[in-house]
C-alpha positions as CSV (number, residue, x, y, z in Angstrom):
1,M,29.2,-30.3,-14.3
2,R,27.6,-30.7,-10.9
3,M,27.8,-31.9,-7.8
4,C,26.6,-35.5,-6.1
5,V,24.1,-34.2,-3.4
6,R,25.1,-37.5,-1.4
7,C,28.4,-38.4,-2.0
8,E,30.0,-34.8,-2.8
9,V,32.4,-35.9,-5.6
10,T,31.8,-33.7,-9.5
11,T,30.2,-35.9,-11.8
12,E,29.8,-34.5,-15.7
13,T,26.8,-37.4,-16.3
14,P,25.1,-36.3,-13.5
15,V,21.1,-37.1,-13.0
16,L,18.2,-35.6,-12.0
17,V,16.9,-37.3,-8.8
18,G,14.9,-34.3,-7.1
19,V,13.0,-30.7,-8.3
20,V,13.1,-28.6,-4.5
21,H,9.8,-26.1,-5.6
22,Q,10.6,-22.9,-3.8
23,N,7.2,-20.2,-3.1
24,S,9.5,-16.9,-2.2
25,G,11.5,-17.3,-5.2
26,P,13.8,-20.1,-7.9
27,G,13.9,-23.2,-7.1
28,F,16.8,-25.9,-8.0
29,V,17.9,-28.8,-9.5
30,V,18.8,-31.9,-7.0
31,Y,21.3,-33.8,-8.9
32,A,23.6,-37.2,-7.8
33,C,26.4,-39.1,-9.4
34,H,25.2,-42.4,-11.8
35,L,26.9,-44.4,-8.4
36,C,24.1,-42.8,-6.0
37,A,21.5,-42.3,-8.5
38,A,20.2,-45.6,-7.2
39,H,19.5,-44.5,-3.6
40,Y,17.0,-42.6,-4.5
41,P,13.0,-43.1,-5.8
42,P,12.5,-42.3,-9.7
43,Q,10.9,-38.8,-10.7
44,P,7.2,-39.0,-11.1
45,D,6.0,-37.4,-14.0
46,V,3.9,-34.2,-12.8
47,L,1.9,-35.3,-16.8
48,T,0.1,-38.6,-14.9
49,V,0.3,-37.3,-11.6
50,L,-2.6,-34.1,-11.6
51,A,-6.0,-35.5,-12.0
52,P,-7.5,-34.5,-15.0
53,P,-9.3,-30.9,-14.3
54,R,-12.8,-31.0,-14.1
55,R,-15.2,-29.4,-17.0
56,A,-16.8,-25.6,-15.2
57,G,-21.2,-27.5,-14.8
58,S,-20.6,-31.2,-14.7
59,A,-22.5,-32.9,-11.7
60,Q,-20.3,-34.6,-8.5
């Protein structure tokens, strides 16, 4: 059971719409109900967004 970040109604089927990272402690997850979740862009897959690591000694 979570509260929707947009309409502030509690829902038993929350949709993850964001993750807030913080430097000075744990971050938090932002949820929305199914109706409000359509107003948020889809979350990117972190593994596809990051550039591949460079190998040591490779020329640029």
